[in-house]
RODO-2510 file (C-alpha; in nm, 4 decimals, decimal comma):
residues 218
     n   res          X          Y          Z
     1     m   -11,6737    -5,5486    20,2147
     2     s   -11,5607    -5,8143    19,9841
     3     d   -11,4601    -6,1774    20,1071
     4     l   -11,5438    -6,3221    20,4319
     5     i   -11,2295    -6,4230    20,6297
     6     s   -11,3938    -6,5626    20,9328
     7     r   -11,6907    -6,5963    21,1670
     8     g   -11,7245    -6,6060    21,5369
     9     s   -12,0259    -6,6606    21,7761
    10     y   -12,1628    -6,3375    21,7174
    11     v   -11,9289    -6,1270    21,4511
    12     e   -11,8030    -6,2172    21,0952
    13     v   -11,4987    -6,0571    20,9746
    14     w   -11,4408    -5,9226    20,5812
    15     k   -11,2094    -5,7868    20,4023
    16     g   -11,2718    -5,4506    20,2727
    17     r   -11,1179    -5,1037    20,1431
    18     m   -11,1625    -4,7443    20,2689
    19     r   -11,0255    -4,4237    20,1870
    20     k   -10,7034    -4,3414    20,4012
    21     y   -10,8003    -3,9860    20,3856
    22     p   -11,1556    -3,8348    20,3334
    23     e   -11,0225    -3,5668    20,0825
    24     k   -10,7960    -3,8041    19,9068
    25     e   -10,8419    -4,0995    19,6693
    26     e   -10,5739    -4,3080    19,8464
    27     v   -10,7108    -4,6364    19,9390
    28     i   -10,6077    -4,8846    20,1788
    29     r   -10,6667    -5,2781    20,2657
    30     i   -10,8655    -5,3114    20,5934
    31     a   -11,0384    -5,5805    20,7993
    32     i   -11,3976    -5,5065    20,8884
    33     k   -11,5731    -5,6556    21,2186
    34     r   -11,9316    -5,7016    21,1562
    35     i   -12,1836    -5,7773    21,4298
    36     s   -12,4217    -6,0485    21,3209
    37     d   -12,7817    -6,0181    21,2765
    38     e   -12,8513    -6,2649    21,5329
    39     a   -12,6366    -6,0834    21,8154
    40     t   -12,7906    -6,0629    22,1692
    41     e   -12,7807    -5,7808    22,3900
    42     k   -12,4869    -5,9579    22,5627
    43     d   -12,2897    -6,0006    22,2304
    44     r   -12,3483    -5,6315    22,1694
    45     k   -12,2173    -5,5165    22,5253
    46     f   -11,8820    -5,7216    22,4035
    47     f   -11,8565    -5,5556    22,0848
    48     l   -11,8823    -5,2132    22,2219
    49     a   -11,6451    -5,3227    22,5139
    50     e   -11,3928    -5,4329    22,2465
    51     m   -11,4319    -5,0962    22,0331
    52     e   -11,3903    -4,8871    22,3307
    53     v   -11,0776    -5,0426    22,4264
    54     l   -10,9367    -5,0205    22,0864
    55     k   -11,0163    -4,6768    22,0818
    56     m   -10,8361    -4,5998    22,4070
    57     l   -10,5346    -4,7940    22,3276
    58     k   -10,2084    -4,5995    22,1925
    59     p   -10,0744    -4,7418    21,8920
    60     h    -9,8093    -5,0400    21,8869
    61     i    -9,6117    -5,2206    21,6164
    62     n    -9,7341    -5,5695    21,7646
    63     v   -10,1089    -5,4870    21,8292
    64     i   -10,3816    -5,4427    21,5988
    65     q   -10,4943    -5,1023    21,5478
    66     i   -10,8538    -4,9641    21,5010
    67     i   -10,9163    -4,7779    21,1837
    68     g   -11,2667    -4,6927    21,2391
    69     c   -11,6086    -4,7788    21,4000
    70     y   -11,9541    -4,7322    21,2967
    71     t   -12,2494    -4,7904    21,5205
    72     l   -12,5008    -4,5154    21,3955
    73     n   -12,7178    -4,7832    21,2070
    74     e   -12,7306    -5,1637    21,1497
    75     p   -12,4995    -5,3256    21,1210
    76     w   -12,2306    -5,2177    21,3689
    77     l   -11,8844    -5,2188    21,2422
    78     i   -11,5019    -5,2021    21,3599
    79     m   -11,2423    -5,1282    21,1029
    80     l   -10,9023    -5,2352    21,1656
    81     e   -10,5547    -5,2471    21,0078
    82     y   -10,5516    -5,5925    20,7799
    83     a   -10,3269    -5,8323    20,8514
    84     q   -10,2562    -5,9847    20,5169
    85     d   -10,0647    -6,3018    20,6109
    86     g   -10,3206    -6,4913    20,8298
    87     t   -10,2146    -6,6277    21,1670
    88     l    -9,9036    -6,6871    21,3248
    89     f   -10,0036    -7,0764    21,3441
    90     e   -10,0049    -7,0219    20,9506
    91     y    -9,7116    -6,8462    20,9211
    92     l    -9,5144    -7,1051    21,1389
    93     q    -9,6642    -7,3869    20,9158
    94     k    -9,5187    -7,2208    20,6058
    95     g    -9,1846    -7,2245    20,7102
    96     r    -9,1587    -7,4826    20,9682
    97     p    -8,7930    -7,5354    21,0778
    98     g    -8,6680    -7,8772    20,8953
    99     d    -8,9031    -7,8543    20,6007
   100     d    -8,6964    -7,8599    20,2618
   101     l    -8,6546    -7,5445    20,0917
   102     q    -8,8756    -7,4896    19,7825
   103     e    -8,8148    -7,3098    19,4818
   104     v    -9,0571    -7,2334    19,1900
   105     e    -8,9229    -7,0374    18,8905
   106     i    -9,1969    -6,8869    18,6659
   107     t    -9,0946    -6,7876    18,3059
   108     s    -9,2678    -6,5622    18,0885
   109     n    -9,0188    -6,5614    17,7930
   110     a    -8,6674    -6,6355    17,7314
   111     r    -8,5158    -6,3088    17,9088
   112     q    -8,7824    -6,2672    18,2111
   113     s    -8,8074    -6,5201    18,5026
   114     v    -8,9309    -6,4954    18,8765
   115     k    -8,8047    -6,7094    19,1203
   116     l    -9,0232    -6,7869    19,4375
   117     k    -8,8031    -6,9175    19,7079
   118     k    -9,0051    -7,0736    20,0509
   119     k    -8,8108    -6,9543    20,3182
   120     r    -8,7294    -7,1634    20,6353
   121     l    -8,7457    -7,0261    20,9810
   122     d    -8,4593    -7,0169    21,1683
   123     s    -8,3782    -7,0177    21,5396
   124     y    -8,3386    -6,6102    21,5146
   125     r    -8,6297    -6,5762    21,3251
   126     l    -8,8453    -6,7699    21,5839
   127     l    -8,6700    -6,5575    21,8596
   128     a    -8,7914    -6,2654    21,7025
   129     l    -9,1054    -6,3423    21,6561
   130     a    -9,1596    -6,4569    22,0135
   131     a    -8,9949    -6,1106    22,1271
   132     q    -9,2725    -5,9375    21,9203
   133     v    -9,5585    -6,1325    22,1058
   134     a    -9,3972    -6,0279    22,4383
   135     n    -9,3561    -5,6832    22,3183
   136     g    -9,7137    -5,6484    22,2549
   137     l    -9,8276    -5,8001    22,5835
   138     e    -9,6051    -5,5776    22,7472
   139     h    -9,7894    -5,2817    22,5854
   140     l   -10,1032    -5,4349    22,6860
   141     n   -10,0271    -5,4605    23,0455
   142     r    -9,9025    -5,0798    23,0732
   143     f   -10,2877    -5,0110    23,0182
   144     k   -10,3919    -5,2799    23,2462
   145     l   -10,5266    -5,4961    22,9733
   146     i   -10,5336    -5,8858    22,9443
   147     y   -10,5219    -6,0868    22,6485
   148     y   -10,8011    -6,3159    22,5395
   149     r   -10,7135    -6,6854    22,4768
   150     l   -10,3489    -6,6358    22,3556
   151     r   -10,2442    -6,8743    22,0859
   152     t   -10,0717    -6,8692    21,7678
   153     l   -10,4385    -6,8889    21,6056
   154     s   -10,5252    -6,5808    21,7836
   155     v   -10,1667    -6,3743    21,6826
   156     l   -10,2148    -6,2069    21,3309
   157     m    -9,9417    -6,1541    21,0969
   158     s    -9,9100    -5,8535    20,8914
   159     k    -9,6850    -5,7778    20,5744
   160     g    -9,3029    -5,8307    20,6642
   161     g    -9,3771    -6,1307    20,9248
   162     i    -9,4957    -5,8496    21,1856
   163     c    -9,7084    -6,0087    21,4874
   164     k    -9,9998    -5,8264    21,5845
   165     l   -10,2222    -5,9050    21,9085
   166     s   -10,5722    -5,8636    21,8818
   167     g   -10,8657    -5,9846    22,1153
   168     f   -10,7859    -5,8085    22,4462
   169     g   -10,9758    -5,6410    22,7323
   170     f   -11,0125    -5,5443    23,1000
   171     p   -10,9822    -5,8475    23,3249
   172     q   -11,3371    -5,7990    23,4310
   173     d   -11,4559    -5,8054    23,0849
   174     i   -11,2429    -6,0867    22,9837
   175     r   -11,3642    -6,2968    23,2778
   176     e   -11,7432    -6,2274    23,1718
   177     r   -11,6534    -6,3118    22,7984
   178     n   -11,4949    -6,6635    22,8952
   179     l   -11,7802    -6,7380    23,1166
   180     y   -12,0332    -6,6572    22,8360
   181     e   -11,7907    -6,8572    22,5569
   182     s   -11,6801    -7,1217    22,7693
   183     n   -11,7675    -7,3922    22,5475
   184     s   -11,4976    -7,2695    22,3034
   185     a   -11,2142    -7,2174    22,5566
   186     p   -10,8708    -7,3363    22,4336
   187     i   -10,7670    -7,5513    22,7329
   188     r   -10,4603    -7,6503    22,6127
   189     w   -10,3356    -7,2791    22,6399
   190     m   -10,5017    -7,1436    22,9646
   191     a   -10,3559    -7,1528    23,3016
   192     p   -10,4910    -7,3664    23,5602
   193     e   -10,6374    -7,0807    23,7749
   194     s   -10,7992    -6,9617    23,4405
   195     i   -10,9807    -7,3106    23,4046
   196     k   -11,0464    -7,3388    23,7540
   197     d   -11,1438    -7,0234    23,8736
   198     n   -11,2091    -6,8245    23,5676
   199     t   -10,8960    -6,5769    23,6827
   200     y   -10,7036    -6,3827    23,4168
   201     n   -10,4298    -6,1193    23,4854
   202     v   -10,0482    -6,0756    23,4245
   203     k    -9,9610    -6,3959    23,5252
   204     t   -10,2134    -6,5915    23,3517
   205     d   -10,1068    -6,4007    23,0248
   206     v    -9,7317    -6,5341    23,1167
   207     w    -9,8537    -6,8979    23,1152
   208     s   -10,0520    -6,8984    22,7994
   209     y    -9,7312    -6,7168    22,6290
   210     g    -9,4950    -7,0018    22,7367
   211     i    -9,7418    -7,2568    22,6270
   212     t    -9,7598    -7,0508    22,2825
   213     m    -9,3810    -7,0304    22,2258
   214     n    -9,3454    -7,3961    22,3150
   215     s    -9,6001    -7,5083    22,1021
   216     s    -9,4255    -7,2840    21,8009
   217     i    -9,1087    -7,4556    21,7876
   218     s    -9,2123    -7,8227    21,8761
***
């Protein structure tokens, strides 16, 4: 593990590297979820539930994929594919429609130069991002999974502008987890029945999706 990416109520997420195959030297970048030393039994239950869901879920380009896991000794770890471009929120902020294009030229000598251009997100690109999130949700629905607190900050971005969904589970696990972490609930993105009755299903996912897409273009 190298740099700390984020910290949650009972996990830390770190950058890391691991061999792609045990018998080869090829190394890939990964994100490592590490359970904190102060985690309660409830926290450990949620951690294991997330790990099992990731293990049973078939791969999809718009869903974060598990690389490996470790629970033999402390600390427990989940190794995930690394989303190098941060969150969808950050991705949208970097190329918001209406922002002026910026071009920076880096010159090393009289013959060589590198131009870096900030690309603006047009309506076609925004539609493609929306479609990717919808594709990920559809894949999760095939396995009876519900997204947990969908918003632009919870959608990850990998190389090439590929959306990756993370933070999902079975409805009962999601309801229990949301009650446990109610103080951090993103009320703005949640369906009325989720706020009032702690209900999570495909319909509440669709509501959160609509709010997320609206906030992405406003």
